[in-house]
C-alpha positions in Angstrom: 28.6 60.6 16.0 28.6 62.8 12.9 29.6 59.7 10.8 26.4 57.9 11.7 24.3 60.8 10.3 26.3 60.8 7.1 25.9 57.0 6.8 22.1 57.2 7.3 21.9 60.0 4.7 23.9 57.8 2.4 21.5 54.9 2.9 18.5 57.2 2.3 19.7 59.2 -0.7 22.1 56.9 -2.6 21.0 53.4 -1.5 17.3 54.3 -1.2 16.7 52.0 1.8 13.2 51.8 3.2 12.2 54.0 6.1 11.8 50.9 8.3 15.4 49.8 7.6 16.8 53.3 8.2 15.1 53.5 11.6 16.4 50.1 12.5 20.0 51.0 11.5 19.7 54.3 13.4 18.5 52.5 16.5 21.2 49.9 16.4 24.0 52.3 15.7 22.7 54.6 18.4 22.8 51.8 20.9 26.3 50.9 20.0 27.6 54.4 20.2 26.0 54.8 23.6 27.6 51.6 24.8 31.2 52.5 23.8 30.7 56.0 25.2 29.3 54.8 28.5 31.6 51.8 28.9 34.9 53.0 27.3 34.4 56.8 27.1 34.9 56.7 23.3 33.3 59.2 21.0 35.4 58.8 17.9 34.7 55.8 15.6 38.4 55.7 14.6 39.2 54.6 18.2 36.9 51.6 18.1 38.6 48.2 17.8 37.1 44.7 17.3 37.6 44.1 21.1 35.1 46.9 21.9 32.6 45.5 19.4 33.0 42.0 20.8 32.3 43.2 24.3 29.1 44.9 23.0 27.9 41.7 21.3 28.6 39.8 24.5 26.7 42.3 26.6 23.7 41.9 24.2 23.8 38.2 24.5 24.1 38.3 28.3 21.1 40.6 28.5 19.0 38.0 26.7 18.7 39.7 23.3 17.6 37.1 20.7 20.6 36.0 18.5 18.6 37.0 15.4 18.3 40.6 16.7 22.0 40.6 17.6 22.8 39.5 14.0 20.7 42.4 12.7 22.7 44.8 14.8 26.0 43.3 13.6 24.8 43.7 10.0 24.1 47.4 10.7 27.7 47.7 12.1 29.2 45.9 9.1 27.4 48.3 6.7 28.5 51.3 8.7 32.2 50.4 8.8 32.2 49.5 5.1 30.9 53.0 4.6 33.7 54.4 6.7 36.3 52.5 4.8 34.8 53.6 1.5 34.8 57.3 2.5 38.3 57.1 3.9 37.4 57.8 7.5 39.2 54.6 8.7 41.7 52.4 7.0 41.1 49.2 9.0 37.7 47.5 9.4 37.2 46.2 13.0 34.2 44.1 11.8 36.5 41.7 10.0 37.2 39.8 13.3 33.6 39.8 14.4 31.6 36.6 14.1 27.8 36.5 14.3 26.2 34.2 16.9 24.5 31.1 15.5 20.8 31.3 15.0 18.6 28.3 15.3 16.5 27.9 12.2 12.8 28.2 12.9 10.2 27.1 10.3 8.0 30.0 9.3 4.5 29.8 10.7 1.6 29.6 8.3 -2.1 28.8 8.1 -3.2 25.5 6.5 -6.0 25.3 4.0 -8.7 24.5 6.6 -7.8 27.5 8.7 -7.7 29.8 5.6 -11.2 28.6 4.6 -12.4 29.2 8.2 -10.8 32.6 8.2 -12.7 33.9 5.2 -15.9 32.1 6.2 -15.8 33.9 9.6 -15.3 37.4 8.0 -18.4 39.5 7.4 -18.6 40.7 3.8 -22.0 41.0 2.2 -20.8 43.4 -0.5 -22.5 46.5 0.9 -20.2 47.9 3.5 -16.9 49.4 2.4 -15.0 48.7 5.7 -16.0 45.0 5.6 -15.1 44.6 1.9 -11.8 46.3 2.5 -10.9 44.2 5.5 -11.8 41.0 3.6 -9.7 42.1 0.6 -6.7 43.0 2.7 -6.4 39.5 4.1 -7.3 38.0 0.7 -4.7 40.2 -1.0 -1.9 39.1 1.4 -2.9 35.5 0.9 -3.2 35.6 -2.9 -0.1 37.7 -3.7 2.3 37.2 -0.8 3.1 40.9 -0.6 4.7 42.5 2.4 2.9 44.9 4.8 4.7 47.9 3.4 4.0 46.9 -0.2 0.3 46.6 0.5 0.1 50.0 2.2 2.0 51.7 -0.6 -0.1 50.1 -3.3 -1.8 52.7 -5.5 -4.9 52.4 -7.8 -2.7 52.4 -10.9 -0.6 49.6 -9.6 -3.6 47.1 -10.0 -4.1 46.3 -13.7 -7.3 44.4 -14.1 -7.0 44.3 -17.8 -3.6 42.5 -17.7 -4.5 40.7 -14.5 -1.4 41.8 -12.7 -0.3 43.8 -9.6 2.8 45.9 -9.6 4.5 46.4 -6.2 7.6 48.1 -5.1 9.6 46.1 -2.6 12.9 46.4 -0.7 15.6 48.5 -2.4 12.9 50.0 -4.6 12.8 46.7 -6.6 9.7 46.6 -8.7 8.0 43.3 -9.5 4.7 42.1 -11.0 2.4 39.6 -9.5 -0.3 37.8 -11.6 -3.9 37.6 -10.3 -6.7 35.3 -11.4 -10.0 36.3 -13.1 -11.8 35.2 -9.9 -9.7 37.6 -7.8 -10.3 40.3 -10.4 -14.1 40.1 -9.7 -13.5 40.4 -6.0 -11.4 43.5 -6.6 -14.0 45.1 -8.9 -16.7 44.8 -6.2 -14.3 46.4 -3.7 -13.4 49.3 -6.1 -17.1 50.1 -6.6 -17.7 50.3 -2.8 -14.4 52.3 -2.5 -15.6 54.9 -5.0 -18.9 55.3 -3.3 -17.2 55.5 0.1 -14.8 58.2 -1.0 -17.5 60.2 -2.8 -19.5 60.3 0.4 -16.5 61.7 2.2 -15.6 64.0 -0.6 -12.2 62.5 -0.5 -9.7 61.6 -3.3 -7.1 59.1 -2.3 -4.6 57.5 -4.8 -3.8 54.6 -2.5 -5.6 51.3 -3.3 -6.6 50.7 0.4 -7.7 53.5 2.7 -8.5 53.8 6.4 -11.9 54.5 7.8 -11.4 58.2 7.0 -10.4 57.8 3.4 -6.7 58.4 4.0 -3.7 56.2 3.4 -3.5 53.3 5.8 -0.7 53.0 8.4 1.0 49.7 9.6 -0.7 49.4 13.0 -4.1 49.8 11.3 -3.5 46.9 9.0 -1.9 44.8 11.7 -5.0 45.1 13.9 -7.3 44.0 11.1 -5.2 41.0 10.3 -4.5 40.0 13.9 -8.2 40.2 14.9 -9.3 37.9 12.1 -6.4 35.4 12.4 -7.1 35.2 16.1 -10.5 33.7 15.3 -9.0 30.6 13.6 -5.5 30.2 15.0 -3.9 29.7 18.4 -0.4 30.3 17.1 1.8 33.0 18.7 2.2 35.0 15.5 -0.8 36.6 13.9 0.9 39.3 11.8 0.4 40.0 8.0 3.7 38.2 7.4 1.9 34.9 8.4 -0.2 35.3 5.3 3.0 35.9 3.2 4.4 32.6 4.6 1.0 30.9 3.9 1.1 32.1 0.3 4.7 30.7 -0.3 4.0 27.4 1.5 0.7 26.9 -0.4 2.5 27.5 -3.7 5.2 25.0 -2.9 2.8 22.4 -1.6 0.9 22.6 -4.9 4.0 22.1 -7.1 5.2 25.6 -7.9 8.8 26.0 -8.9 10.9 27.6 -6.1 12.5 30.1 -8.4 9.1 31.3 -9.5 8.1 31.8 -5.8 11.4 33.7 -5.3 10.4 36.2 -7.9 6.8 36.5 -6.7 8.0 37.2 -3.1 10.7 39.6 -4.3 13.5 37.8 -2.6 17.0 38.9 -3.7 18.5 35.4 -3.3 17.2 31.8 -3.3 18.3 31.0 0.2 15.6 33.3 1.6 12.9 31.3 -0.3 14.3 27.8 0.5 13.2 28.0 4.1 9.7 27.2 2.9 10.8 23.9 1.5 11.1 22.6 5.1 7.4 23.0 5.5 6.8 21.1 2.3 9.1 18.3 3.5 7.1 18.1 6.7 4.0 17.6 4.7 5.6 14.9 2.6 6.6 13.1 5.8 3.0 13.1 7.0 1.8 11.8 3.6 4.6 9.1 3.7 3.6 7.9 7.2 -0.1 7.7 6.2 0.5 6.0 2.8 3.5 3.7 3.2 2.5 0.4 4.9 5.7 0.0 6.9 6.2 3.7 7.8 
């Protein structure tokens, strides 16, 4: 559908959505257009009614697609049809009669203090090998700042201000935020930067990105994911071992130590408080444990 291409271009140029989001929307809308074409022989978006969309949602659920994934696809369709209304392609929005399936709330997984201590104790970093120092700092950076994977990869040298003890990251929707760092973390970064300079000089490379791969180039998501997974695997038997676990750990640790939830919202770069409030459930679980241990009649 030509309208899908126009919509994706709108998201890229005007809304400045991330590449990851654009790819997700493109995949979801492509799946939907294929469904209505194969099932109902429809190629024109103006001929799509809420009944066709409902049948697609039902087919997704029957095929065992996770409700969270289904909701993401519905969100893509909502945005698409709002765009069609806005541009005058259609005058009735078929998504108004579509209800998203309920999603059971899952507490975000995180690593407790003992596991985080073990994580860093297990990592090799004698301060002489660039790759070891980089891997150590990648995990430490996720843990101390709560940044997203994409934000860490896109981080540039000038974004880390050791004089002001702050890191500037660009998050979703190109929203810029600053994250404070400690003097202790500054010292860790300074040691890394010294090794980084020597490493790039030996390769005759000049890279503006704060972290580089083993060839001195900008890192890519799978490269970082492998580093994080390999090290978390040493201390955790949990199902998830992605960089996002360390983001969850950052937020949970902040809450458990008395940080204001609105401050955590800003540090994480959340657009609304509801996204941050999920971490309060982990804090409540910790309070329950303390209560059971401390209260005589618990």
